[in-house]
C-alpha positions as CSV (number, residue, x, y, z in Angstrom):
1,M,32.8,56.4,48.2
2,P,30.3,59.3,49.0
3,P,27.6,59.9,46.5
4,Q,28.2,62.5,43.8
5,I,26.5,65.9,44.4
6,P,24.7,67.0,41.2
7,N,26.1,70.2,39.6
8,P,22.9,72.3,40.2
9,V,23.0,71.5,43.9
10,R,26.7,72.4,44.0
11,S,25.9,75.8,42.4
12,R,23.1,76.3,45.0
13,I,25.6,75.6,47.8
14,V,28.0,78.2,46.5
15,T,25.2,80.7,46.1
16,L,24.0,80.2,49.6
17,H,27.6,80.4,50.9
18,T,28.3,83.7,49.1
19,E,25.1,85.0,50.7
20,G,26.8,84.5,54.1
21,M,25.0,81.4,55.3
22,S,26.8,78.9,57.5
23,N,27.3,75.3,56.6
24,T,24.6,74.3,59.1
25,A,22.2,76.8,57.6
26,I,22.9,75.6,54.1
27,K,22.2,72.1,55.2
28,Q,18.9,73.1,56.7
29,K,18.0,75.1,53.6
30,L,18.8,72.2,51.2
31,D,16.8,69.8,53.4
32,G,13.8,72.1,53.1
33,E,14.2,72.0,49.3
34,G,14.3,68.2,49.2
35,Q,18.1,67.9,48.7
36,N,19.6,65.5,51.1
37,V,23.3,66.5,51.2
38,H,25.7,65.6,54.0
39,R,27.4,68.3,55.8
40,T,30.9,67.1,54.8
41,G,29.7,67.2,51.2
42,I,28.8,70.8,51.6
43,L,32.1,71.6,53.1
44,R,33.9,69.8,50.3
45,V,32.1,71.8,47.6
46,I,32.9,75.1,49.3
47,R,36.6,74.2,49.7
48,R,36.9,73.2,46.1
49,F,35.2,76.5,45.0
50,K,37.6,78.5,47.2
51,T,40.6,76.6,45.9
52,T,39.8,76.3,42.2
53,G,37.1,78.8,41.6
54,T,34.8,76.1,40.2
55,T,32.6,73.3,41.6
56,N,33.7,70.7,39.0
57,D,35.5,67.6,40.0
58,R,39.2,67.3,39.4
59,A,40.3,65.4,36.3
60,R,41.0,61.8,37.1
61,S,43.8,59.9,35.5
62,G,42.3,56.5,35.9
63,R,43.7,53.3,34.5
64,P,45.4,53.8,31.1
65,K,43.4,52.5,28.2
66,K,45.3,49.6,26.6
67,C,43.0,48.9,23.7
68,S,43.6,51.8,21.4
69,P,41.6,52.2,18.2
70,V,44.5,50.5,16.5
71,I,44.1,47.4,18.7
72,E,40.3,47.4,18.2
73,T,40.8,47.5,14.5
74,L,43.3,44.6,14.7
75,I,40.9,42.5,16.8
76,D,38.1,43.2,14.3
77,K,40.3,42.3,11.4
78,L,41.5,39.0,13.0
79,L,37.9,37.9,13.8
80,Q,36.8,38.7,10.3
81,E,39.5,36.5,8.9
82,N,38.8,33.7,11.4
83,D,35.7,33.9,13.6
84,E,36.8,30.9,15.7
85,L,39.6,32.7,17.4
86,T,39.4,32.6,21.2
87,S,40.6,35.2,23.6
88,P,44.0,33.5,24.2
89,D,44.3,33.2,20.4
90,L,43.7,36.9,20.0
91,Q,46.1,37.6,22.8
92,R,48.9,35.7,21.0
93,E,48.1,37.4,17.7
94,I,48.1,40.9,19.2
95,L,51.5,40.2,20.9
96,K,52.9,39.0,17.7
97,E,51.6,41.9,15.7
98,T,52.2,44.8,18.1
99,G,54.4,43.5,21.0
100,L,51.7,44.4,23.5
101,R,50.5,41.9,26.0
102,I,46.9,42.7,26.8
103,S,44.9,40.8,29.5
104,L,42.2,38.3,28.5
105,T,39.6,40.4,30.3
106,T,40.4,43.5,28.3
107,I,40.3,41.5,25.1
108,K,36.9,40.1,25.9
109,T,35.6,43.5,26.9
110,T,36.9,45.1,23.7
111,R,35.6,42.3,21.5
112,R,32.1,42.8,23.0
113,K,32.5,46.6,22.6
114,I,33.1,46.4,18.8
115,G,30.1,44.1,18.3
116,W,31.4,40.5,18.4
117,V,29.3,38.1,20.4
118,C,29.7,34.4,21.1
119,T,27.2,32.0,19.4
120,G,27.0,28.3,19.0
121,T,28.4,26.9,15.7
122,K,25.7,25.9,13.1
123,Y,26.5,23.7,10.2
124,C,25.2,23.7,6.7
125,Q,25.5,21.4,3.7
126,L,28.9,21.4,2.1
127,I,28.6,22.1,-1.6
128,R,31.5,21.5,-4.0
129,K,32.4,24.3,-6.4
130,P,31.4,22.4,-9.5
131,N,28.0,21.7,-8.0
132,M,27.7,25.4,-7.1
133,R,28.1,26.4,-10.7
134,K,25.6,23.7,-11.8
135,R,23.0,25.0,-9.3
136,L,23.5,28.6,-10.4
137,V,22.6,27.4,-13.9
138,F,19.8,25.1,-12.8
139,A,17.9,27.6,-10.6
140,P,17.3,30.3,-13.4
141,N,16.2,27.6,-15.8
142,C,13.5,26.5,-13.3
143,L,12.3,30.0,-13.0
144,S,12.2,30.6,-16.7
145,T,10.3,27.4,-17.4
146,N,7.9,27.8,-14.4
147,E,9.0,24.5,-13.0
148,T,6.6,23.4,-10.2
149,F,8.2,20.0,-9.4
150,E,4.8,18.4,-9.4
151,R,6.2,15.3,-11.0
152,V,9.3,15.1,-8.8
153,I,9.9,13.2,-5.6
154,F,12.7,14.5,-3.3
155,S,14.3,11.7,-1.2
156,D,17.0,11.5,1.4
157,E,18.5,8.9,3.7
158,C,20.4,9.0,7.0
159,S,21.9,6.4,9.4
160,I,21.1,6.3,13.1
161,E,23.7,4.7,15.4
162,L,22.2,2.7,18.3
163,N,23.6,2.5,21.8
164,Q,25.5,5.8,21.5
165,H,26.5,7.3,24.8
166,A,26.0,11.0,25.7
167,L,28.9,13.4,25.4
168,L,28.8,14.4,29.1
169,T,29.0,12.2,32.2
170,F,28.9,13.0,35.9
171,R,30.8,11.8,38.9
172,K,30.9,12.7,42.6
173,E,32.8,15.9,43.6
174,G,36.2,15.0,45.0
175,D,36.3,11.6,43.2
176,T,39.9,11.3,41.9
177,S,39.3,8.0,40.1
178,R,39.6,7.8,36.4
179,R,36.7,8.7,34.2
180,K,34.6,5.7,33.6
181,L,35.1,4.3,30.2
182,K,32.0,3.5,28.1
183,P,32.1,0.5,25.8
184,K,31.6,1.0,22.1
185,A,31.6,-1.6,19.4
186,K,34.0,-1.2,16.5
187,H,31.1,-1.6,14.1
188,P,28.0,-0.4,16.1
189,V,24.5,-1.4,15.1
190,K,22.9,1.2,12.8
191,V,19.5,1.7,11.3
192,H,19.3,3.2,7.8
193,V,16.2,5.4,7.2
194,W,15.0,6.5,3.8
195,A,12.0,8.8,3.0
196,G,10.7,10.9,0.2
197,I,8.4,14.0,-0.2
198,S,6.6,15.5,-3.1
199,T,3.7,18.0,-3.8
200,E,1.4,15.1,-2.9
201,G,2.8,14.7,0.6
202,V,5.3,12.4,2.3
203,N,5.8,8.7,1.8
204,S,6.2,6.0,4.5
205,L,9.6,5.6,6.1
206,V,11.7,2.8,4.8
207,M,14.1,1.3,7.4
208,R,16.7,-1.4,7.0
């Protein structure tokens, strides 16, 4: 596809043409002005001006836009309700809601356009509703009494499983054999670790 000629250069070509200059002379004039325009481009601009009376490009139909504002709003609504929906999930939901089958590429592009990006899932501590209410009462009480927790030790424990295999394994390309099975005990060996922390610092780890 030939490069687009800027509108000011197109107007300059038409001006020189109306002054009676030939296409070759226009080419030389533009070269002297630092505008590198091919001779066929000059001819195309002059022909368009004679045919339409303007140097603007013709309107292009292009590929029809499938994702209308209604579809964009639907995608945004679906992701707000469930942020784990994949492109195939969105495709099925859109088909069910509107009867339109939109390609996965279009859905991904639209999802990016309206501001949704893919991120890794992060987990937080699950808190039951009764405990939420208790914490909402506990926190203001601490603020009102200027609680500094200087006489409190915070402790926690966790279990570490030994001999655990990685989630990914590798094999030679073209190897059609079954994936190698990794042995795992029904009750694997674990180490329980317990530790505490306070305003005085941390205590030594307790392992059993």
